[in-house]
PAVEX-828006 format. One record per residue (C-alpha): x, z negated, y negated; residue in one letter; residue number from 1. Coordinates in steps of 0.05 Angstrom, whole numbers, always signed. Layout:
    east      up   north  residu  num
       X       Z       Y       a  NUM
...
***
This chain:
    east      up   north  residu  num
     +89    -491    +374       m    1
     +90    -563    +351       r    2
     +20    -586    +333       v    3
     +14    -649    +290       i    4
     -54    -679    +278       i    5
     -62    -724    +217       k    6
    -123    -763    +194       e    7
    -137    -728    +128       d    8
    -112    -677     +78       y    9
     -68    -728     +41       r   10
     -31    -744    +105       e   11
     -23    -670    +121       v   12
      +8    -659     +52       s   13
     +55    -718     +58       r   14
     +78    -697    +128       e   15
     +91    -626    +104       a   16
    +128    -650     +42       a   17
    +172    -693     +86       g   18
    +192    -631    +126       m   19
    +207    -589     +65       v   20
    +245    -646     +32       a   21
    +286    -656     +95       g   22
    +308    -583     +94       l   23
    +324    -585     +20       v   24
    +367    -647     +30       k   25
    +404    -620     +90       s   26
    +412    -550     +60       k   27
    +408    -554     -16       p   28
    +417    -478     -22       c   29
    +360    -462     +26       c   30
    +308    -407     +16       t   31
    +235    -427     +19       l   32
    +176    -381     +30       g   33
    +116    -407      -8       l   34
     +41    -398      -6       a   35
     -14    -408     -58       t   36
     -86    -432     -54       g   37
    -118    -500     -46       s   38
     -85    -517     +21       t   39
     -12    -523      -2       p   40
     -30    -556     -69       l   41
     -24    -626     -40       g   42
     +45    -608     -11       l   43
     +68    -584     -80       y   44
     +41    -647    -114       n   45
     +81    -690     -65       e   46
    +144    -649     -75       l   47
    +137    -659    -150       v   48
    +130    -734    -138       r   49
    +192    -735     -94       l   50
    +231    -698    -149       h   51
    +206    -745    -203       r   52
    +209    -811    -167       d   53
    +264    -801    -115       e   54
    +309    -749    -146       g   55
    +297    -693     -97       l   56
    +333    -634    -129       s   57
    +314    -560    -123       f   58
    +370    -536    -168       a   59
    +401    -492    -115       r   60
    +337    -472     -77       v   61
    +311    -401     -77       k   62
    +238    -385     -65       t   63
    +196    -324     -47       f   64
    +121    -324     -51       n   65
     +78    -289      +0       l   66
     +33    -249     -45       d   67
      +2    -234    -113       e   68
     -62    -201    -137       y   69
     -50    -129    -156       y   70
     -64    -116    -229       g   71
     -55    -187    -256       l   72
      +2    -203    -304       a   73
     +45    -265    -290       p   74
     +16    -301    -350       e   75
     -55    -290    -327       d   76
     -84    -358    -309       s   77
    -111    -330    -243       r   78
     -45    -300    -221       s   79
      -4    -332    -166       y   80
     +57    -334    -211       r   81
     +18    -376    -260       h   82
      -7    -421    -203       f   83
     +65    -433    -179       m   84
     +91    -446    -249       d   85
     +35    -495    -264       e   86
     +35    -532    -198       n   87
    +108    -532    -176       l   88
    +162    -492    -212       f   89
    +148    -521    -281       g   90
    +151    -592    -255       k   91
    +217    -591    -216       i   92
    +288    -571    -232       d   93
    +287    -503    -198       i   94
    +320    -446    -236       r   95
    +267    -395    -258       p   96
    +312    -337    -237       e   97
    +312    -366    -166       n   98
    +237    -360    -159       t   99
    +206    -294    -136       s  100
    +133    -276    -136       v  101
    +110    -203    -124       p  102
     +98    -167    -190       d  103
     +24    -148    -193       g  104
     +37    -101    -252       r  105
     +81     -54    -212       t  106
     +62     +18    -226       e  107
     +25     +51    -169       i  108
     +76    +106    -160       d  109
    +132     +55    -154       k  110
     +98      +8    -105       l  111
    +134     +31     -42       e  112
    +202     +25     -76       e  113
    +184     -43    -105       y  114
    +160     -71     -38       c  115
    +224     -47      -4       t  116
    +265     -81     -58       s  117
    +227    -146     -48       y  118
    +246    -145     +26       e  119
    +318    -129      +8       e  120
    +320    -187     -40       k  121
    +297    -234     +15       i  122
    +352    -208     +61       r  123
    +404    -214      +6       a  124
    +386    -287      -2       s  125
    +402    -299     +71       g  126
    +330    -296     +96       g  127
    +275    -347     +91       i  128
    +294    -414    +122       d  129
    +224    -444    +120       l  130
    +159    -407    +107       q  131
     +97    -446     +85       v  132
     +31    -416    +108       l  133
     -43    -430    +103       g  134
     -98    -391    +137       i  135
    -157    -351    +109       g  136
    -227    -359    +136       s  137
    -219    -292    +173       d  138
    -153    -313    +203       g  139
    -106    -279    +155       h  140
     -36    -304    +136       i  141
     -12    -281     +68       a  142
     -61    -224     +54       f  143
     -53    -193    +122       n  144
    -126    -180    +135       e  145
    -157    -168    +204       p  146
    -129    -104    +232       g  147
     -62    -110    +198       s  148
      -3     -89    +241       s  149
     +34    -149    +270       l  150
     +99    -114    +251       s  151
     +76     -99    +180       s  152
    +123    -106    +120       r  153
    +112    -121     +46       t  154
     +61     -72     +18       r  155
      -3     -65     -22       i  156
     -65     -85     +17       v  157
    -139     -77      +8       s  158
    -173    -145     +10       l  159
    -229    -158     +59       d  160
    -298    -171     +28       p  161
    -297    -241     +59       q  162
    -230    -257     +25       t  163
    -257    -231     -41       i  164
    -318    -277     -34       r  165
    -274    -336     -14       d  166
    -228    -326     -74       n  167
    -284    -317    -124       s  168
    -285    -392    -134       r  169
    -220    -385    -173       f  170
    -252    -338    -222       f  171
    -306    -349    -275       n  172
    -376    -328    -258       k  173
    -384    -254    -271       g  174
    -310    -239    -270       e  175
    -286    -185    -223       r  176
    -243    -212    -167       v  177
    -183    -167    -151       p  178
    -194    -122     -91       e  179
    -120    -108     -78       f  180
     -57    -150     -70       a  181
     +17    -144     -57       l  182
     +33    -182      +7       s  183
     +90    -197     +54       m  184
     +75    -167    +122       g  185
     +66    -204    +188       v  186
    +133    -176    +211       g  187
    +166    -203    +147       t  188
    +136    -272    +159       i  189
    +158    -274    +231       l  190
    +230    -264    +210       e  191
    +231    -333    +177       s  192
    +275    -382    +215       r  193
    +220    -435    +215       e  194
    +146    -435    +197       i  195
    +104    -492    +170       l  196
     +29    -478    +179       f  197
     -22    -522    +145       l  198
     -98    -526    +150       a  199
    -151    -577    +132       s  200
    -226    -584    +133       g  201
    -281    -571    +182       e  202
    -291    -501    +154       g  203
    -223    -480    +183       k  204
    -233    -510    +252       a  205
    -261    -448    +287       e  206
    -209    -399    +260       i  207
    -152    -448    +272       v  208
    -172    -453    +345       a  209
    -175    -377    +351       r  210
    -107    -370    +319       a  211
     -71    -423    +360       l  212
    -106    -419    +427       e  213
    -138    -350    +429       g  214
    -105    -283    +445       p  215
     -52    -254    +400       v  216
     -89    -200    +362       t  217
     -84    -162    +297       s  218
    -157    -182    +285       m  219
    -131    -254    +273       v  220
     -63    -243    +243       t  221
     -47    -318    +244       a  222
     -47    -312    +320       s  223
     +21    -276    +314       a  224
     +51    -345    +301       l  225
     +45    -357    +376       q  226
    +104    -308    +382       l  227
    +150    -347    +336       h  228
    +201    -395    +367       p  229
    +195    -451    +315       k  230
    +128    -465    +284       v  231
    +104    -533    +260       s  232
     +28    -537    +253       i  233
      +0    -594    +213       i  234
     -76    -603    +214       l  235
    -124    -657    +193       d  236
    -173    -683    +244       s  237
    -228    -638    +219       q  238
    -188    -574    +222       a  239
    -165    -593    +292       a  240
    -236    -608    +316       g  241
    -246    -546    +358       k  242
    -178    -543    +393       l  243
    -188    -544    +468       r  244
    -121    -578    +481       r  245
    -128    -630    +426       l  246
    -112    -689    +471       q  247
     -50    -655    +497       y  248
     -25    -642    +426       y  249
     -34    -716    +409       r  250
      +1    -737    +473       f  251
     +58    -687    +462       s  252
     +69    -711    +390       e  253
     +70    -784    +411       e  254
    +121    -767    +465       a  255
    +165    -731    +415       e  256
    +160    -789    +368       r  257
    +185    -836    +422       k  258
    +243    -789    +439       i  259
    +265    -789    +367       r  260
    +263    -865    +361       m  261
    +332    -899    +361       p  262
    +347    -937    +425       l  263
    +377    -996    +388       f  264
***
């Protein structure tokens, strides 16, 4: 794992956007795996700026989102489809038919078939080149809550009470927060060629340390990233605050920067 420590959230977002933009430029027909929530919002804002000000084109890019609340229609303002349309897709030149977000309205008796088809669609696109991830306060990636199989596939999941509480901030007071979601599995995520993991804020420091330096366990599904051959982890100084090997990560990143510098 490559661990990059930045000073603040803005720098995290800019560093992440640079990596995504680099892939899009080198492989214009790439497939991106995308996440929602507050953590990747800065990344998306920076990608929109790069498109607007520097001509970064997403015309041939395909995307697959990690998850969606079960029961919410795409036009619902709380849905993840709406989030992506408002914060990224509607502000760049990506083709709508090239964007995929799990359908939260899928009938219950057709869920297994639908989830299988979502996986098949990913494979038909050539697989995910770069998967963007955040981390939940209980250590989940996508909606793979503690106890999820590390070989799990796209499916309907029951959300942990802690996740429901965390996500209640996106709903009006008194509104019922969805208790189920459609989510890519850990096994699905690990098939991505490259993973970009982002975290910021002191509140994520403890769980980030457990995910990156603790044992690989289904009780912290983000720990499965330790098994992936190409993961870039970008943290701000607060989210990195409880890493035991913090100084090593800083040293290692500085050494890599020097290696990449031109000799002349």
